[in-house]
MIKOL-400631 format. One record per residue (C-alpha): x, y, z. Coordinates in steps of 0.001 Angstrom, whole numbers, plus 500000, padded with zeros to 6 digits. Example, Ala and Ser with C-alpha at 12.3 -4.5 7.8 and 13.67 -1.06 7.14 Angstrom:
512300495500507800
513670498940507140
This chain:
183409510752686096
185494510276689709
185289506430690374
184212506446693824
181294508713694977
180094507840698705
176890508898699672
172819507686701582
169827508006699787
166723506398700537
164668503546697759
161306504362696926
159034501785694741
157239502818691800
154466501136693292
153899499935689896
154664496061689948
157770496709688349
160462495628690511
162284498524689754
163657501029693140
163183504725692983
166149507079693990
167287510581694732
170317511121693704
172002514988695044
173153517220692173
176574517412692962
176378513023692709
174979513410689383
177121515931688124
180572513502689849
179298510803688121
178996511664685443
174914510674685033
172017512622683989
168301512929685445
166482509106683844
169427507839683070
169653503610684293
171668502405686467
173097498846687292
173198497360691283
175130495169692745
176144494429696105
180013494086696231
181138493525700323
178226494876701524
177854498158700141
175105497975697560
177534499546694169
175359501543691622
176239501681687970
175803504328685247
174262501703681910
176083503370678813
176631502813675426
173894500396672940
171901498572676087
170726501228678162
167460502262678269
165069504465678607
């Protein structure tokens, strides 16, 4: 996994009242980040940039 992958995505509300956000990542971005479909990510705003990081380990939820 590379330390930094930059892309533009569209955030979608799943419409279930959960406050979750659905984003579609290209196959290339998934591969470069070491992600699979349905992996959980953390989201942070750092210096005006939205940063997504994979949730790894025992705390990961499907």
